[in-house]
C-alpha positions in Angstrom: -11.1 -1.8 25.8 -12.2 -1.4 29.4 -9.4 1.2 30.0 -10.4 3.2 27.0 -14.1 3.3 28.1 -13.1 4.3 31.6 -10.9 7.0 30.3 -13.6 8.2 28.0 -16.0 8.4 31.0 -13.6 10.3 33.2 -13.5 14.1 33.7 -10.3 14.4 31.6 -10.5 16.2 28.2 -9.0 13.2 26.4 -9.9 10.8 25.1 -12.9 12.6 23.6 -15.4 12.4 20.9 -12.9 12.1 18.2 -11.4 8.9 19.7 -14.8 7.5 20.3 -15.9 8.3 16.8 -12.8 6.7 15.3 -13.3 3.5 17.4 -17.0 3.3 16.3 -16.1 3.9 12.7 -13.4 1.2 12.8 -15.9 -1.2 14.3 -18.5 -0.4 11.7 -16.1 -0.8 8.8 -14.8 -4.0 10.2 -18.3 -5.4 10.5 -19.1 -4.3 6.9 -15.9 -6.1 5.7 -16.8 -9.2 7.7 -20.3 -9.4 6.1 -18.9 -8.8 2.6 -16.2 -11.5 3.1 -18.7 -14.0 4.5 -21.0 -13.3 1.5 -18.4 -13.2 -1.2 -18.3 -16.2 -3.5 -21.6 -17.8 -2.3 -23.8 -19.1 -5.1 -26.9 -17.7 -3.3 -25.5 -14.2 -3.6 -23.8 -14.4 -7.0 -26.1 -11.7 -8.5 -24.5 -9.3 -5.9 -20.9 -10.2 -6.4 -20.0 -7.0 -8.2 -21.4 -5.0 -5.3 -19.6 -7.1 -2.8 -16.3 -6.6 -4.7 -16.9 -2.9 -4.8 -17.6 -2.7 -1.1 -14.5 -4.7 -0.2 -12.4 -2.5 -2.5 -13.8 0.7 -0.9 -13.1 -0.7 2.6 -9.6 -1.6 1.5 -9.1 2.0 0.3 -10.1 3.2 3.7 -7.4 1.0 5.1 -9.7 -1.5 6.8 -8.3 -4.9 6.2 -8.3 -8.2 8.0 -6.4 -7.7 11.3 -6.4 -3.9 11.2 -8.9 -3.5 14.0 -6.7 -5.5 16.3 -3.7 -3.4 15.4 -5.6 -0.2 15.8 -7.0 -1.2 19.2 -3.4 -2.2 20.2 -2.2 1.3 19.5 -5.1 3.0 21.3 -4.7 0.8 24.4 -0.9 1.2 24.4 -1.4 5.0 24.4 -3.6 4.9 27.4 -1.5 2.6 29.5 
C-alpha cells in the first residue's frame, strides 16, 4: 500500500485518479460487504434481512467477495514493484 501511495504522490502520470478511485471503490464495497455479513442472520436485524440479502447480492454482482480485496491489492502492488 505504501508503494502505491508514494507512486500516486509522485510526479509520474501513473498511477492516477483512476487507480485511486478503483482502490477507494474496492475499499468501500468491501466495507459494505463486511457490515452486511456481520449483520446477516442476527435476530436484532431480522426485519432487514431481505435488504441485507439484496445488498450482498449486488456486491457479489460487482465481483466483491470475501478475499477479493486482498487479491486485487496483490495485483496492484505486483504491478508497481
